MIROFI-102570 format. One line per 4 residues: number of its first residue (from 0); their letters; for each residue x, y, z of C-alpha. Coordinates in steps of 0.1 Angstrom, whole numbers, padded with zeros to 4 digits. Last residue first. Layout:
<sites>
NUM	A	X/Y/Z | ...
</sites>
This chain:
<sites>
194	LRGA	0086/-0743/-0833 | 0124/-0744/-0831 | 0127/-0733/-0867 | 0126/-0696/-0857
190	VSKL	0158/-0701/-0836 | 0175/-0718/-0865 | 0164/-0693/-0891 | 0176/-0665/-0869
186	QTAL	0210/-0682/-0865 | 0214/-0685/-0902 | 0204/-0649/-0908 | 0229/-0639/-0881
182	DYLT	0257/-0658/-0899 | 0248/-0642/-0932 | 0246/-0607/-0917 | 0280/-0613/-0900
178	RGEQ	0295/-0622/-0934 | 0280/-0590/-0948 | 0295/-0571/-0918 | 0329/-0584/-0928
174	GMGK	0324/-0573/-0964 | 0313/-0539/-0951 | 0345/-0536/-0932 | 0366/-0546/-0962
170	VSAL	0347/-0520/-0983 | 0354/-0493/-0957 | 0391/-0502/-0955 | 0393/-0502/-0993
166	FQAG	0377/-0468/-0995 | 0399/-0454/-0968 | 0430/-0466/-0986 | 0418/-0453/-1020
162	NAKS	0410/-0418/-1008 | 0394/-0403/-1040 | 0380/-0376/-1017 | 0344/-0381/-1029
158	VSAT	0349/-0418/-1029 | 0364/-0418/-0994 | 0334/-0399/-0980 | 0309/-0424/-0996
154	CRRA	0328/-0454/-0982 | 0333/-0438/-0948 | 0296/-0434/-0945 | 0290/-0470/-0956
150	DASL	0316/-0482/-0931 | 0300/-0464/-0902 | 0265/-0477/-0911 | 0277/-0512/-0915
146	GTLM	0294/-0512/-0881 | 0263/-0499/-0864 | 0241/-0524/-0883 | 0263/-0553/-0873
142	SQWQ	0264/-0543/-0837 | 0226/-0539/-0837 | 0221/-0573/-0852 | 0245/-0590/-0828
138	SQLG	0228/-0574/-0798 | 0194/-0582/-0813 | 0204/-0619/-0816 | 0216/-0621/-0780
134	TSPI	0185/-0603/-0766 | 0159/-0622/-0787 | 0128/-0604/-0800 | 0147/-0588/-0829
130	PFYA	0142/-0551/-0826 | 0114/-0535/-0848 | 0125/-0518/-0880 | 0141/-0483/-0878
126	EASR	0177/-0497/-0878 | 0168/-0519/-0908 | 0156/-0489/-0927 | 0187/-0469/-0918
122	DADM	0209/-0498/-0930 | 0191/-0501/-0963 | 0196/-0464/-0968 | 0233/-0466/-0959
118	VSVC	0237/-0496/-0983 | 0221/-0476/-1011 | 0244/-0447/-1003 | 0274/-0471/-1006
114	AAAA	0261/-0483/-1040 | 0257/-0447/-1052 | 0293/-0439/-1041 | 0306/-0471/-1057
110	PALA	0294/-0459/-1091 | 0319/-0430/-1088 | 0348/-0452/-1079 | 0363/-0455/-1114
106	SRAQ	0358/-0419/-1122 | 0371/-0407/-1089 | 0402/-0430/-1093 | 0408/-0417/-1128
102	TDTV	0406/-0381/-1116 | 0428/-0388/-1086 | 0454/-0403/-1110 | 0460/-0440/-1113
98	LGHK	0491/-0460/-1102 | 0503/-0495/-1113 | 0538/-0483/-1119 | 0534/-0486/-1157
94	NAER	0503/-0463/-1155 | 0470/-0476/-1144 | 0439/-0472/-1166 | 0432/-0509/-1171
90	QMKA	0439/-0517/-1135 | 0416/-0488/-1124 | 0388/-0502/-1146 | 0392/-0537/-1131
86	GAAE	0391/-0523/-1096 | 0360/-0503/-1103 | 0343/-0533/-1118 | 0351/-0554/-1087
82	VVVG	0339/-0526/-1064 | 0306/-0524/-1084 | 0300/-0561/-1081 | 0308/-0561/-1043
78	LRTL	0284/-0531/-1039 | 0257/-0550/-1056 | 0262/-0579/-1032 | 0261/-0555/-1002
74	DDNL	0228/-0540/-1016 | 0213/-0575/-1021 | 0223/-0586/-0986 | 0209/-0554/-0969
70	VTIQ	0176/-0557/-0989 | 0173/-0594/-0980 | 0180/-0589/-0943 | 0153/-0561/-0941
66	QLGG	0129/-0583/-0960 | 0135/-0612/-0936 | 0127/-0588/-0907 | 0095/-0576/-0923
62	YHLW	0065/-0596/-0910 | 0078/-0631/-0916 | 0112/-0626/-0899 | 0098/-0609/-0868
58	EAVM	0070/-0635/-0867 | 0095/-0663/-0868 | 0116/-0645/-0841 | 0084/-0643/-0819
54	VGTT	0076/-0680/-0824 | 0111/-0691/-0817 | 0113/-0669/-0786 | 0081/-0686/-0774
50	QPSV	0096/-0720/-0780 | 0129/-0710/-0763 | 0109/-0701/-0732 | 0108/-0665/-0721
46	SYTA	0125/-0654/-0689 | 0111/-0628/-0666 | 0117/-0591/-0659 | 0104/-0567/-0634
42	TPML	0091/-0531/-0632 | 0089/-0520/-0668 | 0069/-0487/-0672 | 0037/-0486/-0693
38	QGEA	0029/-0450/-0702 | -0002/-0433/-0687 | 0017/-0401/-0681 | 0018/-0407/-0643
34	SAAA	0033/-0441/-0649 | 0013/-0473/-0654 | 0029/-0506/-0642 | 0038/-0534/-0665
30	TTGS	0056/-0566/-0656 | 0083/-0570/-0682 | 0093/-0598/-0705 | 0124/-0611/-0720
26	GQPG	0129/-0619/-0757 | 0144/-0586/-0766 | 0112/-0567/-0775 | 0096/-0575/-0741
22	PLSA	0066/-0598/-0738 | 0040/-0583/-0714 | 0033/-0597/-0680 | 0000/-0585/-0666
18	GPTS	-0004/-0552/-0646 | -0040/-0548/-0657 | -0054/-0582/-0669 | -0057/-0600/-0703
14	FGAA	-0030/-0581/-0722 | -0002/-0606/-0720 | -0025/-0636/-0727 | -0038/-0619/-0758
10	LMTV	-0003/-0613/-0771 | 0007/-0650/-0767 | -0026/-0662/-0782 | -0022/-0638/-0812
6	AAAS	0014/-0650/-0817 | 0004/-0686/-0816 | -0025/-0680/-0840 | -0002/-0664/-0865
2	LLM	-0005/-0627/-0871 | -0023/-0608/-0898 | -0015/-0571/-0903
</sites>
């Protein structure tokens, strides 16, 4: 993996001497001390400048963070298209009172199950990726991923049970998380642009 000169310089400075300050994953740093098992244990924290945070966020985006955001956004967009198609199908099949049978609902919502699973997979991948090197942004990211995961699980469960109310609530929640994702991406771009 290639890193920018600024990131390499920052990393090299952190590893120059035993017990040196290492940049932490949330934009703060720790002074390292070796434990009995040879693991580095945090002993103190320090502040990181906005410029350093900007470099670290830019690297996070460049080396996979932007890809995580893009996949989540694409899957949420696909889910929106599937939900619109399911709604249109149910409207066509509804009786004179605007109601559909469980079988009709399951049939209309079946493609949504696959879209919800795709969102869950993208969410798991984003959860497994490195934390954003900014405490505030990482907190927002984690909160968004947690909500998205819960809503995607409810979505798949609601489709299998043909539970329209639960389905609509889960889709509404994922829509809100999609707006949060957009806002967070804008903030990340702003922080990374402070270079």
